[in-house]
TIRO-2110 file (N, C-alpha, C; in Angstrom, 1 decimal):
// TIRO-2110
11.6, 48.6, 41.9, N, 1, A
12.0, 48.0, 40.2, CA, 1, A
10.9, 46.7, 40.2, C, 1, A
10.6, 46.9, 39.2, N, 2, A
9.0, 45.7, 39.0, CA, 2, A
9.8, 44.3, 39.0, C, 2, A
9.1, 43.7, 39.2, N, 3, A
9.6, 41.8, 38.8, CA, 3, A
10.5, 41.8, 37.6, C, 3, A
9.5, 42.1, 36.6, N, 4, A
10.1, 42.1, 35.5, CA, 4, A
11.2, 42.7, 35.1, C, 4, A
11.7, 44.2, 35.3, N, 5, A
12.6, 44.6, 35.4, CA, 5, A
13.7, 43.9, 35.9, C, 5, A
13.7, 43.5, 37.1, N, 6, A
14.6, 42.6, 38.2, CA, 6, A
15.4, 41.6, 37.2, C, 6, A
14.1, 40.5, 36.5, N, 7, A
14.8, 39.8, 35.9, CA, 7, A
15.6, 39.9, 34.6, C, 7, A
14.5, 41.0, 33.9, N, 8, A
15.5, 41.3, 32.7, CA, 8, A
17.1, 41.9, 33.1, C, 8, A
17.4, 42.4, 34.7, N, 9, A
18.6, 42.7, 34.9, CA, 9, A
19.4, 41.3, 35.4, C, 9, A
18.6, 40.7, 35.8, N, 10, A
19.3, 39.3, 36.1, CA, 10, A
19.7, 38.6, 35.0, C, 10, A
19.1, 38.8, 34.0, N, 11, A
19.3, 38.0, 32.7, CA, 11, A
20.4, 38.6, 31.9, C, 11, A
20.4, 40.0, 32.0, N, 12, A
21.2, 40.9, 31.3, CA, 12, A
23.1, 40.4, 32.1, C, 12, A
22.7, 40.3, 33.3, N, 13, A
24.1, 40.1, 34.2, CA, 13, A
24.5, 38.9, 33.3, C, 13, A
23.5, 37.7, 33.2, N, 14, A
24.5, 36.2, 33.3, CA, 14, A
24.6, 36.3, 31.5, C, 14, A
24.1, 36.8, 30.7, N, 15, A
24.2, 36.9, 29.5, CA, 15, A
25.5, 37.7, 29.5, C, 15, A
25.9, 38.5, 29.9, N, 16, A
27.4, 39.4, 29.9, CA, 16, A
28.3, 38.4, 30.2, C, 16, A
28.3, 37.6, 31.8, N, 17, A
29.1, 36.8, 32.5, CA, 17, A
29.5, 36.0, 31.3, C, 17, A
28.2, 35.1, 30.6, N, 18, A
29.1, 34.2, 29.9, CA, 18, A
29.3, 35.0, 28.4, C, 18, A
29.2, 36.0, 28.2, N, 19, A
30.1, 36.3, 27.0, CA, 19, A
31.7, 36.9, 27.4, C, 19, A
31.7, 37.1, 28.8, N, 20, A
32.9, 37.3, 28.8, CA, 20, A
33.8, 36.3, 28.9, C, 20, A
33.2, 35.2, 29.6, N, 21, A
34.0, 33.6, 30.0, CA, 21, A
34.0, 33.1, 28.7, C, 21, A
33.4, 33.1, 27.6, N, 22, A
33.2, 32.7, 26.3, CA, 22, A
34.6, 33.3, 25.7, C, 22, A
34.6, 34.6, 25.8, N, 23, A
35.8, 35.4, 25.1, CA, 23, A
37.2, 35.2, 25.8, C, 23, A
37.2, 34.6, 27.2, N, 24, A
38.3, 34.4, 27.7, CA, 24, A
38.9, 32.9, 27.1, C, 24, A
37.8, 32.1, 27.3, N, 25, A
38.3, 31.0, 27.2, CA, 25, A
38.7, 31.2, 25.6, C, 25, A
38.1, 31.4, 24.6, N, 26, A
38.8, 31.3, 23.2, CA, 26, A
39.9, 32.0, 22.8, C, 26, A
40.0, 32.9, 23.8, N, 27, A
41.3, 33.8, 23.2, CA, 27, A
42.3, 33.7, 24.3, C, 27, A
42.3, 32.9, 25.2, N, 28, A
44.0, 32.8, 26.0, CA, 28, A
44.7, 31.5, 25.9, C, 28, A
45.9, 32.2, 25.8, N, 29, A
47.0, 30.8, 25.6, CA, 29, A
47.1, 30.5, 27.0, C, 29, A
47.2, 29.2, 27.8, N, 30, A
47.2, 28.9, 28.8, CA, 30, A
49.4, 28.5, 28.9, C, 30, A
49.4, 28.6, 30.0, N, 31, A
50.6, 28.3, 30.1, CA, 31, A
50.6, 27.1, 31.2, C, 31, A
51.8, 26.5, 31.0, N, 32, A
52.2, 25.3, 32.0, CA, 32, A
52.1, 25.3, 33.4, C, 32, A
52.6, 26.7, 33.7, N, 33, A
52.9, 27.3, 35.1, CA, 33, A
51.9, 27.7, 36.1, C, 33, A
51.5, 27.3, 36.9, N, 34, A
50.5, 27.9, 37.5, CA, 34, A
49.3, 28.1, 37.3, C, 34, A
49.0, 26.7, 36.3, N, 35, A
47.4, 26.9, 35.9, CA, 35, A
46.8, 25.4, 36.4, C, 35, A
45.7, 25.3, 36.8, N, 36, A
45.0, 24.1, 37.5, CA, 36, A
44.8, 23.1, 36.0, C, 36, A
45.3, 22.1, 35.6, N, 37, A
45.1, 21.2, 34.6, CA, 37, A
44.7, 19.9, 35.0, C, 37, A
43.0, 20.1, 34.6, N, 38, A
42.2, 19.1, 34.4, CA, 38, A
42.4, 18.3, 33.7, C, 38, A
42.4, 16.7, 33.9, N, 39, A
42.7, 15.6, 33.0, CA, 39, A
41.4, 15.6, 32.7, C, 39, A
41.2, 15.0, 31.1, N, 40, A
40.0, 15.2, 30.5, CA, 40, A
40.0, 13.5, 29.5, C, 40, A
41.2, 13.1, 29.9, N, 41, A
41.7, 12.1, 28.9, CA, 41, A
42.6, 11.4, 29.6, C, 41, A
42.8, 9.8, 30.0, N, 42, A
43.9, 9.4, 30.6, CA, 42, A
43.8, 8.1, 29.5, C, 42, A
45.3, 7.6, 29.1, N, 43, A
45.4, 6.5, 27.9, CA, 43, A
44.2, 6.2, 26.9, C, 43, A
43.6, 7.5, 26.5, N, 44, A
42.8, 7.3, 25.3, CA, 44, A
41.7, 7.3, 25.6, C, 44, A
41.2, 6.8, 27.1, N, 45, A
40.0, 7.1, 27.5, CA, 45, A
39.3, 8.3, 28.3, C, 45, A
38.0, 8.4, 28.1, N, 46, A
37.5, 9.9, 28.6, CA, 46, A
37.4, 9.8, 30.1, C, 46, A
37.6, 10.8, 30.7, N, 47, A
38.0, 10.8, 32.4, CA, 47, A
36.3, 11.1, 32.7, C, 47, A
35.8, 9.9, 33.5, N, 48, A
34.7, 10.1, 33.6, CA, 48, A
34.4, 10.3, 35.3, C, 48, A
34.1, 10.7, 35.9, N, 49, A
34.0, 10.8, 37.5, CA, 49, A
32.7, 10.1, 38.0, C, 49, A
33.1, 9.1, 39.5, N, 50, A
32.5, 8.6, 40.0, CA, 50, A
31.5, 9.3, 41.0, C, 50, A
30.5, 9.2, 41.8, N, 51, A
30.0, 9.9, 42.5, CA, 51, A
31.1, 10.3, 43.7, C, 51, A
31.0, 11.4, 44.3, N, 52, A
32.2, 11.4, 45.3, CA, 52, A
33.6, 11.4, 45.1, C, 52, A
33.8, 11.4, 43.7, N, 53, A
35.3, 11.4, 43.3, CA, 53, A
36.1, 12.5, 43.3, C, 53, A
37.2, 12.4, 43.5, N, 54, A
38.1, 14.0, 43.1, CA, 54, A
38.3, 14.0, 41.6, C, 54, A
38.6, 15.1, 41.4, N, 55, A
38.6, 15.7, 39.9, CA, 55, A
40.4, 15.2, 40.0, C, 55, A
40.9, 14.3, 38.8, N, 56, A
42.2, 14.3, 38.5, CA, 56, A
42.9, 15.5, 37.9, C, 56, A
43.9, 16.1, 38.4, N, 57, A
44.4, 17.2, 38.0, CA, 57, A
45.7, 17.3, 38.2, C, 57, A
46.8, 18.4, 37.7, N, 58, A
47.8, 18.7, 37.7, CA, 58, A
47.7, 19.8, 38.3, C, 58, A
48.8, 20.9, 38.9, N, 59, A
49.5, 22.2, 38.8, CA, 59, A
51.1, 21.9, 39.0, C, 59, A
51.2, 23.0, 38.0, N, 60, A
52.8, 22.8, 38.0, CA, 60, A
53.4, 24.3, 38.6, C, 60, A
54.2, 24.4, 39.7, N, 61, A
54.2, 25.6, 40.5, CA, 61, A
56.1, 26.0, 39.8, C, 61, A
56.1, 27.0, 39.5, N, 62, A
57.2, 27.7, 39.1, CA, 62, A
58.2, 27.6, 40.1, C, 62, A
58.0, 27.8, 41.4, N, 63, A
59.5, 28.0, 42.5, CA, 63, A
59.2, 26.3, 42.9, C, 63, A
60.3, 26.6, 42.8, N, 64, A
61.1, 24.9, 42.8, CA, 64, A
60.8, 23.4, 41.9, C, 64, A
60.0, 24.2, 40.5, N, 65, A
59.5, 23.4, 39.5, CA, 65, A
58.8, 22.0, 40.7, C, 65, A
57.9, 22.5, 41.2, N, 66, A
56.8, 21.3, 42.0, CA, 66, A
56.0, 21.4, 41.4, C, 66, A
55.1, 19.8, 41.4, N, 67, A
54.4, 19.4, 40.5, CA, 67, A
53.2, 19.0, 41.5, C, 67, A
51.8, 19.2, 41.8, N, 68, A
51.0, 18.8, 42.5, CA, 68, A
49.9, 18.4, 41.8, C, 68, A
48.7, 17.7, 42.6, N, 69, A
47.6, 17.6, 42.2, CA, 69, A
46.9, 16.1, 42.7, C, 69, A
45.7, 15.7, 41.9, N, 70, A
45.4, 14.4, 42.5, CA, 70, A
45.1, 13.5, 41.0, C, 70, A
45.4, 12.3, 41.4, N, 71, A
45.1, 11.1, 40.3, CA, 71, A
43.5, 10.9, 40.5, C, 71, A
42.7, 11.3, 41.4, N, 72, A
41.5, 11.0, 40.9, CA, 72, A
40.9, 10.2, 42.1, C, 72, A
41.9, 9.8, 43.2, N, 73, A
41.6, 9.1, 44.0, CA, 73, A
42.6, 9.8, 45.6, C, 73, A
44.0, 9.9, 45.0, N, 74, A
45.1, 9.9, 45.8, CA, 74, A
45.7, 11.4, 45.4, C, 74, A
46.0, 12.2, 46.4, N, 75, A
46.9, 13.6, 46.3, CA, 75, A
48.2, 13.1, 45.7, C, 75, A
48.8, 13.7, 44.7, N, 76, A
50.1, 13.9, 44.4, CA, 76, A
50.9, 14.6, 44.6, C, 76, A
52.1, 14.7, 44.9, N, 77, A
53.2, 15.6, 44.9, CA, 77, A
54.4, 15.1, 44.3, C, 77, A
55.6, 15.9, 43.9, N, 78, A
56.9, 15.8, 43.5, CA, 78, A
57.4, 17.0, 42.5, C, 78, A
58.5, 16.9, 41.3, N, 79, A
59.1, 17.6, 40.9, CA, 79, A
59.0, 17.5, 39.8, C, 79, A
59.5, 18.4, 39.0, N, 80, A
59.5, 18.2, 37.2, CA, 80, A
60.6, 18.5, 36.8, C, 80, A
61.3, 18.7, 35.4, N, 81, A
62.3, 19.1, 35.1, CA, 81, A
61.7, 19.5, 33.6, C, 81, A
61.9, 20.7, 33.3, N, 82, A
61.4, 20.8, 31.7, CA, 82, A
62.7, 21.7, 30.8, C, 82, A
62.8, 21.4, 29.7, N, 83, A
63.8, 21.7, 28.7, CA, 83, A
62.7, 22.3, 27.3, C, 83, A
62.3, 23.5, 27.5, N, 84, A
61.5, 23.5, 26.1, CA, 84, A
60.3, 22.6, 26.2, C, 84, A
59.7, 21.7, 25.2, N, 85, A
58.9, 20.9, 24.8, CA, 85, A
59.0, 19.5, 26.0, C, 85, A
60.7, 19.2, 26.1, N, 86, A
60.9, 17.9, 27.4, CA, 86, A
60.6, 18.1, 28.6, C, 86, A
60.1, 17.2, 28.9, N, 87, A
59.9, 17.0, 30.8, CA, 87, A
59.7, 16.0, 31.0, C, 87, A
60.0, 15.9, 32.5, N, 88, A
60.5, 14.7, 33.2, CA, 88, A
59.9, 14.8, 34.7, C, 88, A
59.3, 13.5, 35.0, N, 89, A
58.9, 13.9, 36.5, CA, 89, A
59.6, 13.2, 37.3, C, 89, A
60.0, 13.8, 38.6, N, 90, A
60.7, 13.0, 39.9, CA, 90, A
60.4, 13.0, 41.0, C, 90, A
60.6, 12.1, 41.7, N, 91, A
60.2, 11.9, 43.1, CA, 91, A
58.7, 12.2, 43.2, C, 91, A
58.0, 11.5, 42.3, N, 92, A
56.2, 11.8, 42.8, CA, 92, A
56.0, 11.0, 43.6, C, 92, A
55.0, 11.5, 44.3, N, 93, A
54.8, 10.2, 45.7, CA, 93, A
52.9, 10.8, 45.6, C, 93, A
52.5, 9.8, 46.3, N, 94, A
51.0, 9.7, 46.4, CA, 94, A
50.7, 9.4, 47.9, C, 94, A
49.2, 9.9, 48.3, N, 95, A
49.0, 9.6, 49.7, CA, 95, A
48.4, 8.0, 49.1, C, 95, A
48.1, 6.8, 50.1, N, 96, A
47.9, 5.5, 49.9, CA, 96, A
46.4, 5.3, 50.4, C, 96, A
45.3, 6.4, 50.2, N, 97, A
44.2, 5.7, 50.0, CA, 97, A
43.6, 4.6, 49.8, C, 97, A
42.7, 3.8, 49.8, N, 98, A
42.4, 2.7, 48.8, CA, 98, A
41.5, 3.4, 48.3, C, 98, A
41.6, 3.0, 47.0, N, 99, A
40.6, 3.4, 45.6, CA, 99, A
39.8, 2.3, 45.0, C, 99, A
38.6, 3.0, 45.2, N, 100, A
37.6, 1.4, 44.6, CA, 100, A
37.6, 1.4, 43.2, C, 100, A
37.1, 0.4, 42.6, N, 101, A
36.9, 0.2, 41.0, CA, 101, A
35.8, 1.2, 40.9, C, 101, A
35.6, 1.7, 39.5, N, 102, A
36.8, 1.4, 38.7, CA, 102, A
37.8, 2.6, 38.8, C, 102, A
37.6, 3.5, 39.6, N, 103, A
38.7, 4.6, 40.3, CA, 103, A
40.1, 4.1, 40.4, C, 103, A
40.1, 3.2, 40.9, N, 104, A
41.7, 2.7, 41.1, CA, 104, A
42.2, 2.0, 40.0, C, 104, A
41.8, 1.6, 38.6, N, 105, A
42.3, 1.5, 37.6, CA, 105, A
42.5, 2.8, 36.8, C, 105, A
41.5, 4.0, 36.8, N, 106, A
41.9, 5.5, 36.4, CA, 106, A
43.2, 6.0, 37.2, C, 106, A
43.5, 5.3, 38.4, N, 107, A
44.5, 6.1, 39.0, CA, 107, A
45.8, 5.4, 38.7, C, 107, A
45.7, 4.0, 38.4, N, 108, A
46.8, 3.2, 38.0, CA, 108, A
47.3, 3.7, 36.5, C, 108, A
46.3, 4.0, 35.3, N, 109, A
46.6, 5.0, 34.3, CA, 109, A
47.1, 6.1, 34.0, C, 109, A
46.6, 6.8, 35.1, N, 110, A
47.0, 8.5, 35.4, CA, 110, A
48.7, 8.1, 35.8, C, 110, A
48.9, 7.4, 36.9, N, 111, A
50.7, 7.0, 37.4, CA, 111, A
51.5, 6.6, 36.2, C, 111, A
50.8, 5.4, 35.5, N, 112, A
51.5, 5.0, 34.5, CA, 112, A
51.9, 6.2, 33.4, C, 112, A
50.7, 6.9, 33.1, N, 113, A
51.1, 7.9, 32.0, CA, 113, A
52.5, 8.9, 32.3, C, 113, A
51.9, 9.2, 33.9, N, 114, A
53.0, 10.5, 34.1, CA, 114, A
54.3, 10.0, 34.0, C, 114, A
54.6, 8.4, 34.4, N, 115, A
55.9, 7.9, 34.5, CA, 115, A
56.5, 7.8, 33.1, C, 115, A
55.7, 7.7, 32.1, N, 116, A
56.1, 7.8, 30.5, CA, 116, A
56.0, 8.6, 30.2, C, 116, A
55.8, 10.0, 30.3, N, 117, A
55.6, 11.4, 29.8, CA, 117, A
56.9, 11.4, 29.7, C, 117, A
57.2, 11.9, 28.4, N, 118, A
58.8, 12.8, 28.0, CA, 118, A
58.4, 14.0, 27.3, C, 118, A
57.3, 14.7, 27.0, N, 119, A
57.1, 15.5, 26.0, CA, 119, A
55.8, 16.1, 26.7, C, 119, A
55.7, 17.5, 26.5, N, 120, A
54.3, 18.5, 26.9, CA, 120, A
53.9, 19.0, 25.6, C, 120, A
52.8, 19.5, 25.1, N, 121, A
52.3, 20.1, 24.1, CA, 121, A
51.2, 21.2, 24.2, C, 121, A
51.0, 22.2, 24.5, N, 122, A
49.8, 22.9, 24.8, CA, 122, A
49.5, 24.2, 23.7, C, 122, A
48.4, 23.8, 23.4, N, 123, A
47.4, 24.5, 22.4, CA, 123, A
46.3, 25.2, 22.7, C, 123, A
46.3, 26.6, 23.0, N, 124, A
45.3, 27.1, 23.9, CA, 124, A
45.2, 26.8, 25.0, C, 124, A
44.0, 26.2, 25.4, N, 125, A
43.9, 25.8, 26.6, CA, 125, A
43.7, 24.4, 26.8, C, 125, A
44.5, 23.6, 26.1, N, 126, A
44.6, 22.1, 26.3, CA, 126, A
46.6, 21.7, 26.4, C, 126, A
46.5, 20.9, 27.3, N, 127, A
47.8, 20.3, 27.6, CA, 127, A
47.8, 18.9, 26.9, C, 127, A
48.8, 18.1, 26.3, N, 128, A
48.8, 17.0, 26.5, CA, 128, A
50.3, 16.7, 26.6, C, 128, A
50.3, 15.3, 27.4, N, 129, A
51.3, 14.8, 28.2, CA, 129, A
51.7, 13.6, 27.0, C, 129, A
52.9, 13.5, 26.4, N, 130, A
53.1, 12.4, 25.5, CA, 130, A
54.2, 11.4, 25.8, C, 130, A
54.3, 10.3, 24.9, N, 131, A
55.8, 9.3, 25.4, CA, 131, A
56.6, 9.9, 24.3, C, 131, A
58.0, 8.9, 24.5, N, 132, A
59.2, 9.1, 23.6, CA, 132, A
58.7, 8.9, 21.8, C, 132, A
57.9, 8.4, 21.6, N, 133, A
57.1, 8.3, 20.2, CA, 133, A
56.2, 9.2, 19.9, C, 133, A
55.6, 10.3, 20.8, N, 134, A
54.8, 11.3, 20.2, CA, 134, A
53.4, 11.0, 20.7, C, 134, A
52.9, 10.0, 21.0, N, 135, A
51.6, 9.1, 21.5, CA, 135, A
51.3, 9.6, 22.7, C, 135, A
50.2, 10.4, 22.5, N, 136, A
49.4, 11.3, 23.7, CA, 136, A
48.8, 10.2, 24.7, C, 136, A
49.3, 10.4, 26.1, N, 137, A
49.3, 9.8, 27.2, CA, 137, A
48.3, 10.0, 27.9, C, 137, A
48.2, 11.6, 28.1, N, 138, A
47.0, 12.1, 28.5, CA, 138, A
46.5, 13.6, 28.4, C, 138, A
45.4, 14.2, 28.7, N, 139, A
45.2, 15.0, 27.6, CA, 139, A
44.1, 16.1, 28.8, C, 139, A
44.5, 17.2, 29.1, N, 140, A
44.4, 18.3, 30.1, CA, 140, A
43.5, 19.5, 29.6, C, 140, A
43.3, 20.1, 30.2, N, 141, A
42.3, 21.4, 29.9, CA, 141, A
42.5, 22.4, 31.1, C, 141, A
42.7, 23.3, 30.7, N, 142, A
43.4, 24.4, 31.9, CA, 142, A
42.2, 25.2, 32.2, C, 142, A
42.3, 25.4, 33.3, N, 143, A
41.3, 26.2, 34.6, CA, 143, A
42.4, 27.0, 35.3, C, 143, A
41.7, 28.3, 34.9, N, 144, A
42.6, 29.8, 35.8, CA, 144, A
42.9, 29.7, 37.3, C, 144, A
43.9, 29.9, 37.6, N, 145, A
43.9, 29.7, 39.2, CA, 145, A
43.6, 31.0, 39.5, C, 145, A
44.0, 32.3, 38.9, N, 146, A
43.8, 33.6, 39.3, CA, 146, A
42.7, 34.4, 39.1, C, 146, A
END
């Protein structure tokens, strides 16, 4: 196969993969459970990662209503109770690594938001955690685990 045909084949593969990925992202409706939820906004501020920082996220497991994830610095585990759109978090614990600024402030905001969360709302591949008044505390984007 000539070099130009090889390049054309590689380009074709990338275009096909991009189209499949775009079609999946635009047509799939995420579910709360067994989805990697990447934090994109905490307390109204966009999530920005510092060099070497872990990505803040949550994963809700169907088994035993477990929640796990990362605050952006420390790992977290706990349980959640859900009834329709109502949700509460129970026994959330984190590791205790020291978090440098500004990651420490982001982690504090993440944990405060989790504690104040009373409602979940999923639209497409977006998850919002809301307080009792319906104010959005955190926004997440779905990343498929399977």
